[in-house]
LONUFI-569033 format. One line per 3 residues: their letters; for each residue x negated, y, z of N, C-alpha, C, O. Coordinates in Angstrom, 3 decimals. Example, Ala and Ser with C-alpha at 12.3 -4.5 7.8 and 13.67 -1.06 7.14 Angstrom:
2
AS) -13.190 -5.690 7.800 -12.300 -4.500 7.800 -13.200 -3.300 7.800 -14.236 -3.319 8.465 ~ -12.850 -2.250 7.080 -13.670 -1.060 7.140 -12.900 0.030 7.870 -13.409 1.138 8.039
# end
This chain:
163
XXX) -0.731 -1.220 0.032 -0.037 0.059 0.103 -0.865 1.381 -0.040 -2.039 1.340 0.328 ~ -0.420 2.405 -0.481 -1.126 3.577 -0.453 -1.527 3.805 1.232 -0.756 3.698 2.185 ~ -2.731 4.092 1.250 -3.450 4.500 2.733 -2.705 5.859 3.094 -2.360 6.641 2.208
XXX) -2.497 6.073 4.323 -2.000 7.373 4.893 -3.271 8.220 4.649 -4.435 7.831 4.552 ~ -2.677 9.704 4.562 -3.711 10.752 4.414 -4.839 10.648 5.664 -4.493 10.483 6.834 ~ -6.085 10.757 5.281 -7.120 10.470 6.454 -7.569 9.279 6.909 -8.466 9.157 7.743
XXX) -6.940 8.339 6.358 -7.279 6.972 6.934 -8.648 6.514 6.345 -8.797 6.041 5.218 ~ -9.647 6.727 7.290 -11.067 6.426 7.045 -11.440 5.175 6.243 -12.365 5.267 5.437 ~ -10.802 4.024 6.399 -11.202 2.914 5.744 -10.484 2.474 4.425 -10.656 1.376 3.896
XXX) -9.711 3.396 3.986 -9.234 3.329 2.679 -10.181 2.857 1.444 -11.349 3.247 1.421 ~ -9.742 2.131 0.558 -10.643 1.942 -0.487 -9.520 1.739 -1.675 -8.317 1.497 -1.581 ~ -10.582 1.975 -3.132 -9.511 1.488 -4.063 -9.631 0.271 -4.486 -10.551 -0.381 -3.993
XXX) -8.878 -0.291 -5.363 -8.932 -1.529 -5.854 -10.235 -1.953 -6.628 -10.595 -1.197 -7.530 ~ -10.971 -3.067 -6.376 -12.230 -3.232 -6.927 -12.233 -3.240 -8.626 -11.259 -3.511 -9.328 ~ -13.386 -2.926 -9.023 -13.217 -2.853 -10.533 -13.457 -4.292 -11.185 -14.468 -4.535 -11.844
XXX) -12.483 -5.194 -10.955 -12.556 -6.386 -11.320 -11.060 -6.585 -12.257 -9.942 -6.226 -11.889 ~ -11.422 -7.273 -13.582 -10.073 -7.398 -14.315 -9.351 -8.520 -13.569 -9.908 -9.584 -13.296 ~ -7.928 -8.199 -13.213 -7.018 -9.245 -12.725 -7.048 -10.511 -13.836 -7.270 -10.372 -15.038
XXX) -6.790 -11.686 -13.194 -6.510 -12.684 -14.012 -4.948 -12.808 -14.457 -4.480 -13.464 -15.387 ~ -4.297 -11.992 -13.527 -2.816 -12.076 -13.964 -2.224 -10.537 -13.267 -2.619 -10.100 -12.186 ~ -1.387 -9.981 -13.993 -0.795 -8.683 -13.578 0.457 -8.631 -13.883 0.825 -8.804 -15.045
XXX) 1.257 -8.398 -12.945 2.844 -8.469 -13.078 3.556 -7.287 -12.224 3.371 -7.223 -11.009 ~ 4.354 -6.380 -12.889 4.944 -5.321 -12.197 6.619 -5.880 -11.994 7.428 -6.370 -12.782 ~ 6.666 -5.583 -10.728 8.217 -5.992 -10.415 8.833 -4.848 -9.689 8.200 -3.795 -9.609
XXX) 10.207 -4.982 -9.065 10.693 -4.142 -8.379 9.900 -3.871 -6.997 9.668 -2.757 -6.527 ~ 9.574 -4.973 -6.507 8.881 -4.906 -5.079 7.294 -4.369 -5.317 6.582 -4.161 -4.335 ~ 6.885 -4.199 -6.429 5.565 -3.777 -6.366 4.785 -4.349 -7.616 5.308 -5.031 -8.497
XXX) 3.516 -3.988 -7.567 2.597 -4.828 -8.585 1.958 -6.075 -8.021 1.555 -6.001 -6.860 ~ 1.816 -7.158 -8.650 1.492 -8.311 -8.245 0.118 -8.628 -9.001 0.074 -8.675 -10.230 ~ -0.779 -8.799 -8.351 -2.164 -8.986 -9.039 -2.640 -10.334 -8.499 -2.244 -10.810 -7.435
XXX) -3.674 -11.010 -9.462 -4.218 -12.205 -9.124 -5.515 -11.961 -9.499 -5.720 -11.512 -10.627 ~ -6.607 -12.222 -8.601 -8.046 -11.902 -8.880 -8.703 -13.463 -8.830 -8.638 -14.210 -7.854 ~ -9.305 -13.748 -10.029 -10.112 -15.004 -9.794 -11.503 -14.631 -9.643 -12.085 -14.065 -10.568
XXX) -12.153 -14.934 -8.420 -13.550 -14.575 -8.205 -14.264 -15.888 -7.789 -13.769 -16.645 -6.954 ~ -15.182 -16.073 -8.267 -15.963 -17.401 -8.187 -15.033 -18.511 -7.967 -15.315 -19.188 -6.978 ~ -14.138 -18.829 -8.538 -13.295 -19.944 -8.529 -12.092 -19.912 -7.430 -11.250 -20.805 -7.335
XXX) -12.152 -18.514 -6.455 -11.239 -18.569 -5.449 -10.063 -17.447 -6.076 -10.371 -16.433 -6.703 ~ -8.770 -17.841 -5.781 -7.813 -16.961 -6.299 -7.464 -16.181 -5.170 -7.466 -16.684 -4.047 ~ -7.143 -14.913 -5.382 -6.884 -13.690 -4.367 -5.370 -13.133 -5.054 -5.247 -12.644 -6.177
XXX) -4.371 -13.339 -4.129 -3.073 -12.843 -4.814 -2.818 -11.508 -3.945 -2.987 -11.408 -2.730 ~ -2.403 -10.567 -4.774 -2.057 -9.144 -3.980 -0.888 -8.769 -4.326 -0.468 -9.247 -5.380 ~ -0.140 -7.961 -3.689 1.085 -7.067 -3.945 0.568 -5.716 -3.632 0.177 -5.470 -2.491
XXX) 0.540 -4.865 -4.526 0.205 -3.680 -4.452 1.480 -2.575 -4.395 2.140 -2.304 -5.398 ~ 1.680 -2.089 -3.313 2.759 -1.040 -3.269 2.631 0.283 -3.476 3.566 1.076 -3.363 ~ 1.325 0.622 -3.828 1.045 2.200 -4.228 1.535 2.527 -5.599 1.634 1.660 -6.467
XXX) 1.860 3.856 -5.805 2.415 4.220 -7.235 1.194 4.115 -8.221 1.487 3.808 -9.376 ~ 0.069 4.293 -7.975 -0.908 3.967 -8.768 -2.236 3.352 -8.244 -2.739 3.815 -7.221 ~ -2.717 2.503 -8.794 -3.903 1.610 -8.579 -5.024 2.367 -8.202 -5.811 1.954 -7.350
XXX) -5.183 3.698 -8.907 -6.465 4.408 -8.368 -6.085 5.124 -7.002 -6.905 6.004 -6.737 ~ -5.246 5.017 -6.221 -5.015 5.593 -5.045 -5.790 4.765 -4.044 -5.973 3.562 -4.230 ~ -6.275 5.447 -2.915 -7.210 4.532 -1.891 -5.842 3.690 -1.428 -4.682 4.088 -1.539
XXX) -6.267 2.506 -0.918 -5.316 1.400 -0.383 -5.598 0.947 0.948 -6.778 0.971 1.299 ~ -4.765 0.556 1.717 -4.877 0.017 2.956 -4.199 -1.525 2.862 -3.144 -1.651 2.240 ~ -4.764 -2.566 3.427 -4.392 -3.800 3.428 -3.554 -4.055 4.810 -3.972 -3.752 5.927
XXX) -2.439 -4.596 4.559 -1.590 -4.990 5.494 -1.322 -6.388 5.676 -0.538 -6.935 4.901 ~ -1.880 -7.050 6.617 -1.866 -8.504 6.956 -1.096 -8.703 8.350 -1.087 -7.845 9.232 ~ -0.516 -9.820 8.426 0.179 -10.165 9.678 -0.962 -10.111 10.819 -2.140 -10.138 10.466
XXX) -0.662 -10.045 12.014 -1.663 -10.059 13.225 -2.531 -11.542 13.067 -2.042 -12.561 12.580 ~ -3.640 -11.441 13.487 -4.453 -12.390 13.476 -4.214 -13.520 14.458 -4.427 -13.327 15.655 ~ -3.808 -14.622 14.035 -3.287 -15.564 15.183 -4.058 -16.649 14.916 -4.400 -17.245 15.938
XXX) -4.509 -17.182 13.736 -4.982 -18.474 13.471 -6.140 -18.301 12.569 -6.306 -17.185 12.075 ~ -6.943 -19.234 12.296 -8.007 -19.233 11.275 -7.548 -18.980 9.877 -8.314 -18.349 9.149 ~ -6.383 -19.391 9.397 -5.997 -19.070 7.850 -5.987 -17.507 7.808 -6.816 -16.924 7.109
XXX) -4.923 -16.717 8.655 -5.044 -15.162 8.726 -6.174 -14.591 8.874 -6.328 -13.526 8.276 ~ -7.287 -15.118 9.705 -8.324 -14.468 9.742 -9.307 -14.642 8.551 -10.019 -13.725 8.139 ~ -9.286 -15.861 8.048 -9.957 -16.117 6.695 -9.241 -14.916 5.665 -9.880 -13.974 5.195
XXX) -8.160 -15.103 5.490 -7.614 -14.045 4.626 -7.893 -12.421 4.774 -8.101 -11.671 3.820 ~ -7.861 -12.085 5.976 -8.350 -10.806 6.302 -9.836 -10.522 5.874 -10.246 -9.500 5.322 ~ -10.647 -11.766 6.283 -11.882 -11.423 5.869 -12.333 -11.638 4.526 -13.434 -11.292 4.098
XXX) -11.316 -12.305 3.796 -11.622 -12.283 2.249 -11.196 -11.066 1.609 -11.831 -10.705 0.618 ~ -10.247 -10.390 2.004 -9.910 -9.103 1.563 -11.115 -8.151 1.723 -11.726 -7.590 0.813 ~ -11.348 -8.071 3.082 -12.706 -7.233 3.489 -13.709 -7.397 2.520 -14.234 -6.431 1.966
XXX) -14.006 -8.569 2.282 -15.230 -8.950 1.619 -15.085 -8.491 -0.025 -15.992 -7.975 -0.678 ~ -13.995 -8.746 -0.424 -13.587 -8.258 -1.797 -13.774 -6.798 -2.082 -14.420 -6.311 -3.010 ~ -13.037 -6.106 -1.037 -13.339 -4.404 -1.106 -14.608 -3.954 -1.124 -15.016 -2.968 -1.738
XXX) -15.365 -4.850 -0.290 -16.725 -4.329 0.057 -17.703 -4.808 -1.074 -18.886 -4.473 -1.009 ~ -17.316 -5.461 -1.948 -18.121 -6.138 -3.041 -19.004 -7.311 -2.475 -20.037 -7.516 -3.112 ~ -18.792 -8.032 -1.496 -19.558 -8.951 -0.878 -19.117 -10.393 -1.526 -18.099 -10.500 -2.210
XXX) -19.881 -11.349 -1.275 -19.780 -12.651 -1.540 -18.494 -13.350 -1.085 -18.189 -13.206 0.099 ~ -17.817 -13.982 -1.757 -16.696 -14.713 -1.180 -16.727 -15.814 -0.550 -15.752 -16.188 0.101 ~ -18.073 -16.662 -0.650 -18.217 -17.893 -0.088 -18.129 -18.278 1.108 -17.747 -19.393 1.463
XXX) -18.537 -17.228 1.937 -18.557 -17.297 3.454 -17.461 -17.706 4.356 -17.631 -18.476 5.301 ~ -16.231 -17.121 4.010 -15.117 -17.333 4.992 -14.520 -18.882 4.612 -13.736 -19.444 5.376 ~ -14.900 -19.394 3.572 -14.455 -20.730 3.379 -14.659 -21.886 4.374 -13.948 -22.855 4.637
XXX) -15.886 -21.472 4.858 -16.458 -22.464 6.012 -15.518 -22.463 7.245 -15.503 -23.459 7.968 ~ -14.750 -21.414 7.515 -13.920 -21.272 8.386 -12.660 -22.184 8.415 -11.933 -22.573 9.329 ~ -12.678 -22.400 6.931 -11.413 -23.373 6.936 -11.623 -24.844 6.640 -10.730 -25.620 6.299
XXX) -13.026 -25.172 6.825 -13.510 -26.510 6.730 -13.352 -27.090 8.028 -13.480 -26.420 9.053 ~ -13.010 -28.621 8.022 -13.148 -29.096 9.420 -14.365 -29.595 9.865 -15.178 -30.063 9.067 ~ -14.554 -29.547 10.969 -15.976 -29.914 11.462 -16.105 -31.519 11.142 -15.190 -32.268 10.799
XXX) -17.431 -31.832 11.339 -17.642 -33.247 11.151 -17.017 -34.279 11.855 -16.650 -35.323 11.314 ~ -16.865 -33.991 13.203 -16.016 -34.692 13.964 -14.553 -34.983 13.445 -14.049 -36.104 13.383 ~ -13.903 -33.699 13.054 -12.602 -33.543 12.653 -12.432 -34.388 11.285 -11.409 -35.039 11.074
XXX) -13.551 -34.328 10.337 -13.450 -34.967 9.187 -13.486 -36.511 9.369 -12.895 -37.316 8.649 ~ -14.257 -36.795 10.422 -14.304 -38.195 10.687 -12.913 -38.951 11.294 -12.588 -40.097 10.982 ~ -12.256 -38.192 12.104 -10.924 -38.253 12.652 -9.848 -38.482 11.547 -9.047 -39.410 11.437
XXX) -10.065 -37.264 10.669 -8.929 -37.166 9.604 -9.119 -38.360 8.552 -8.129 -38.805 7.971 ~ -10.362 -38.860 8.321 -10.771 -40.190 7.464 -9.982 -41.359 8.145 -9.160 -41.989 7.479 ~ -10.224 -41.673 9.515 -9.844 -42.714 10.187 -8.301 -42.643 10.123 -7.640 -43.667 9.949
XXX) -7.693 -41.336 10.274 -6.251 -41.467 10.298 -5.698 -41.881 8.719 -4.698 -42.577 8.544 ~ -6.367 -41.435 7.832 -5.964 -41.574 6.550 -6.044 -43.235 6.231 -5.198 -43.865 5.597 ~ -7.203 -43.748 6.797 -7.354 -45.183 6.470 -6.247 -46.094 7.500 -5.730 -47.134 7.092
XXX) -6.006 -45.595 8.732 -4.704 -46.132 9.556 -3.568 -45.840 8.654 -2.838 -46.817 8.486 ~ -3.221 -44.776 8.033 -2.024 -44.480 7.486 -2.020 -45.651 6.305 -1.037 -46.379 6.165 ~ -3.094 -45.760 5.546 -3.022 -46.567 4.266 -2.784 -47.918 4.911 -1.714 -48.391 4.525
XXX) -3.446 -48.710 5.786 -3.035 -49.815 6.534 -1.651 -50.059 6.931 -1.094 -51.146 6.781 ~ -1.099 -49.002 7.452 0.300 -49.033 7.923 1.352 -49.278 6.749 2.315 -50.045 6.720 ~ 0.909 -48.461 5.867 1.912 -48.257 4.635 1.988 -49.623 3.699 2.931 -49.984 2.995
XXX) 0.619 -50.322 3.921 0.560 -51.417 3.331 1.178 -52.516 3.946 1.407 -53.523 3.277 ~ 1.479 -52.455 5.137 2.296 -53.490 5.631 1.393 -54.223 6.937 1.856 -55.203 7.521 ~ 0.314 -53.739 7.240 -0.646 -54.339 8.078 0.114 -54.017 9.653 0.800 -53.024 9.896
XXX) -0.191 -55.065 10.564 0.235 -54.748 11.987 -0.626 -53.815 12.610 -1.695 -53.472 12.103 ~ -0.180 -53.372 13.744 -0.994 -52.421 14.525 -2.329 -53.365 14.985 -3.397 -52.805 15.235 ~ -2.202 -54.694 15.068 -3.143 -55.495 15.741 -4.073 -55.562 14.512 -5.228 -55.185 14.708
XXX) -3.759 -55.968 13.321 -4.722 -55.971 12.199 -5.198 -54.692 11.900 -6.308 -54.791 11.377 ~ -4.783 -53.384 12.023 -5.363 -52.130 11.851 -6.291 -51.998 12.914 -7.453 -51.701 12.634 ~ -5.937 -52.183 14.142 -6.834 -52.256 15.289 -8.288 -52.891 15.204 -9.348 -52.401 15.591
XXX) -8.065 -54.044 14.627 -9.052 -55.031 14.773 -9.843 -54.998 13.411 -10.914 -55.604 13.422 ~ -9.498 -54.425 12.332 -10.145 -54.349 11.298 -10.631 -52.911 10.871 -11.601 -52.834 10.116 ~ -10.027 -51.810 11.300 -10.326 -50.627 11.085 -10.805 -49.792 12.321 -11.747 -49.010 12.194
XXX) -10.276 -49.925 13.294 -10.698 -48.946 14.416 -11.657 -49.643 15.608 -12.325 -49.030 16.441 ~ -11.547 -50.968 15.466 -12.266 -51.702 16.663 -12.923 -53.137 16.043 -12.804 -54.264 16.525 ~ -13.511 -52.812 15.061 -13.997 -54.238 14.146 -14.844 -55.103 15.056 -15.045 -56.270 14.718
XXX) -15.323 -54.663 16.104 -15.987 -55.529 16.984 -15.247 -56.487 17.823 -15.804 -57.453 18.344 ~ -14.049 -56.236 17.949 -12.996 -56.898 18.587 -12.547 -57.938 17.785 -11.641 -58.617 18.269 ~ -12.968 -58.246 16.633 -12.262 -59.121 15.767 -11.751 -60.413 16.011 -10.781 -60.952 15.478
XXX) -12.654 -60.930 17.035 -12.394 -62.335 17.585 -11.466 -62.382 18.671 -11.269 -63.475 19.200 ~ -10.780 -61.225 19.145 -9.906 -61.303 20.084 -8.430 -61.729 19.750 -7.796 -61.202 18.836 ~ -7.945 -62.695 20.537 -6.744 -63.447 20.500 -5.674 -62.435 20.743 -5.851 -61.350 21.295
XXX) -4.451 -62.935 20.236 -3.318 -62.127 20.445 -2.977 -61.575 21.874 -2.597 -60.430 22.115 ~ -3.198 -62.684 22.869 -2.796 -62.474 24.153 -3.894 -61.312 24.848 -3.570 -60.395 25.602 ~ -5.142 -61.606 24.409 -5.959 -60.769 25.096 -5.841 -59.207 24.338 -6.122 -58.164 24.928
XXX) -5.434 -59.270 23.113 -5.099 -57.964 22.492 -4.152 -57.115 23.127 -4.275 -55.900 23.284 ~ -3.000 -57.980 23.558 -2.087 -57.245 24.138 -2.450 -56.443 25.315 -2.041 -55.286 25.418 ~ -3.222 -57.010 26.244 -3.749 -56.449 27.437 -4.706 -55.243 27.361 -4.830 -54.449 28.294
XXX) -5.350 -55.156 26.237 -6.250 -54.002 26.157 -5.820 -52.793 25.855 -4.898 -52.659 25.050 ~ -6.424 -51.714 26.459 -6.180 -50.149 26.261 -6.222 -49.895 24.693 -5.411 -49.135 24.162 ~ -7.201 -50.564 23.978 -7.474 -50.417 22.534 -6.179 -50.385 21.867 -5.884 -49.495 21.070
XXX) -5.350 -51.409 22.203 -4.129 -51.545 21.484 -3.168 -50.347 21.576 -2.450 -50.042 20.624 ~ -3.168 -49.720 22.663 -2.405 -48.599 23.119 -2.841 -47.373 21.986 -2.077 -46.659 21.336 ~ -4.230 -47.389 21.989 -4.875 -46.175 21.330 -4.456 -46.282 19.896 -4.026 -45.292 19.304
XXX) -4.572 -47.494 19.299 -4.013 -47.864 17.996 -2.683 -47.501 17.562 -2.410 -47.069 16.442 ~ -1.791 -47.718 18.602 -0.308 -47.222 18.472 -0.169 -45.853 18.445 0.769 -45.393 17.793 ~ -1.188 -44.847 19.235 -0.784 -43.654 19.101 -1.557 -43.043 17.668 -1.183 -42.014 17.104
XXX) -2.621 -43.832 17.245 -3.252 -43.108 15.985 -2.355 -43.589 14.745 -2.377 -42.874 13.744 ~ -1.644 -44.634 14.738 -0.437 -44.960 13.752 0.483 -44.020 13.897 0.883 -43.547 12.833 ~ 0.998 -43.552 14.967 2.172 -42.532 15.237 1.370 -41.294 14.606 1.678 -40.849 13.500
XXX) 0.488 -40.848 15.254 -0.171 -39.580 14.806 -0.545 -39.612 12.951 -0.416 -38.594 12.270 ~ -0.970 -40.849 12.409 -0.947 -40.669 10.807 0.136 -40.489 10.253 0.226 -39.795 9.240 ~ 1.240 -41.127 10.860 2.553 -40.950 10.217 3.025 -39.790 10.397 3.638 -39.274 9.462
XXX) 2.881 -39.135 11.535 3.469 -37.448 11.724 2.649 -36.556 10.633 3.180 -35.720 9.902 ~ 1.356 -36.856 10.651 0.394 -36.000 9.658 0.919 -36.143 8.382 1.064 -35.102 7.742 ~ 1.351 -37.566 7.681 1.766 -37.668 6.570 3.124 -36.896 6.336 3.415 -36.206 5.358
XXX) 3.877 -37.162 7.433 5.302 -36.260 7.301 5.425 -35.001 7.164 6.179 -34.536 6.310 ~ 4.618 -34.145 8.082 4.549 -32.839 7.839 3.442 -32.137 8.574 3.349 -30.909 8.545 ~ 2.614 -32.892 9.223 1.614 -32.363 10.274 0.559 -31.914 9.500 -0.208 -31.150 10.088
XXX) 0.281 -32.197 8.238 -0.811 -31.603 7.538 -0.836 -29.974 7.381 -1.813 -29.294 7.068 ~ 0.509 -29.516 7.683 0.716 -28.112 7.629 0.031 -27.515 8.641 -0.467 -26.395 8.517 ~ -0.051 -28.300 9.833 -0.750 -27.777 11.063 -2.222 -27.573 10.835 -2.846 -26.692 11.426
XXX) -2.808 -28.457 9.908 -4.089 -28.332 9.667 -4.485 -26.823 8.980 -5.579 -26.283 9.148 ~ -3.485 -26.311 8.254 -3.457 -25.166 7.601 -3.406 -23.954 8.507 -4.026 -22.924 8.242 ~ -2.799 -24.075 9.375 -2.251 -23.015 10.430 -3.541 -22.887 11.609 -3.937 -21.821 12.081
X) -4.031 -24.149 11.918 -5.110 -23.773 13.013 -6.371 -24.415 12.551 -7.403 -24.295 13.212
# end
């Protein structure tokens, strides 16, 4: 939107040709493709040459923080690569998500919780008989992993984008 008069941090749109430019009743919609990253903007200013201010929802999660940082870097002419690391899961999170995907695949393929547990999660317990398996705490963990994997597939993946 057009920055209020005297707004010290106002900036003009970068001198980059947009990949898409569409004018609509609610403003001008621009898409910038910079180093393979798409930046979508809705410009409310009457003229794109006016100094602009960026309005974003309050920072409450990593996605909004990364959007704010990407906008700041775009206007400052900085590299766009750095903020993407904010959105990547850590090595431990990647390992857990990979395990959850394998657990979900096994569950959807019809494997029992015991089979999932003994083949994927606790392969060193492979010789355990059914009665001993029923008494282990590992059995309960496998049940929780299967439930979490199903929740993640149902809609929990959205939580990954929010936090």
